[in-house]
C-alpha positions in Angstrom: 58.3 134.0 101.4 58.7 137.4 102.5 59.1 136.6 106.0 61.9 134.0 104.9 63.6 136.3 102.9 63.7 138.5 105.8 65.7 135.8 107.9 68.0 135.2 105.3 69.2 139.2 105.2 70.6 138.9 108.7 73.8 137.4 107.8 76.1 140.7 106.6 78.6 139.7 109.0 80.8 138.4 106.1 81.9 142.0 105.1 84.4 142.2 107.7 87.2 139.9 107.5 89.6 141.8 109.9 86.8 141.6 112.6 87.8 139.1 115.2 85.2 136.7 116.2 85.5 133.7 118.4 83.6 131.3 116.0 86.0 132.5 112.9 89.0 130.1 112.4 91.9 131.1 114.7 94.2 133.2 112.2 97.4 131.4 113.4 96.0 128.2 112.7 94.8 129.0 109.4 98.3 130.2 108.7 99.7 126.8 109.8 97.0 124.8 107.4 97.9 127.3 104.7 101.7 127.0 104.7 101.2 123.3 105.3 99.3 123.0 102.3 101.7 125.0 100.4 104.6 123.2 101.4 103.0 119.6 100.5 102.3 120.9 97.1 105.9 122.2 96.3 107.6 119.5 98.0 105.6 116.8 96.7 104.9 115.4 100.1 101.8 114.3 101.9 99.7 117.1 103.7 100.3 115.3 107.3 102.6 115.8 110.3 105.8 116.1 108.2 104.3 119.0 106.1 102.7 120.6 109.3 106.2 120.3 111.3 107.9 122.3 108.4 105.2 124.6 108.3 105.3 125.6 112.1 109.3 125.9 111.6 108.8 128.4 108.8 106.4 130.3 110.8 108.5 130.5 113.5 111.5 131.5 111.4 109.1 134.3 109.8 108.1 135.6 113.1 111.8 135.8 114.0 112.6 137.7 111.0 109.7 140.2 111.5 109.0 140.3 114.9 106.1 143.0 114.7 104.4 141.4 111.7 100.3 140.7 112.1 99.1 137.3 112.3 97.5 138.1 108.9 100.4 139.1 106.9 102.8 136.4 108.6 100.9 133.5 106.3 101.5 135.1 103.4 105.2 135.9 104.3 105.8 132.4 105.3 104.9 131.2 101.7 107.1 134.0 100.2 110.1 132.8 102.9 109.6 129.3 101.8 109.2 129.9 97.9 112.7 131.6 98.4 114.6 129.6 100.7 113.2 125.9 99.8 116.5 124.5 100.1 116.6 125.1 104.1 113.3 123.1 104.2 113.4 119.5 103.2 110.7 117.0 104.4 111.8 115.1 107.5 
């Protein structure tokens, strides 16, 4: 039993989300997924290619508006931007 619990304690890696690990989900891709899900929920469309296309457009717009934004912040900013400018983004 003791040996097993020792082995279990080898995973304190989850404490630092800002650390860039290869195995971690690509933050840019995660932003796309998060924004896409948000867009699909708000516009009541399927979270498919249409929503992904809109999410990509929103993320690009945010990048233009805030050229120095971090990837981590961009996802949150994109959702905020979409919420404030829903009329600009209609399902394709």
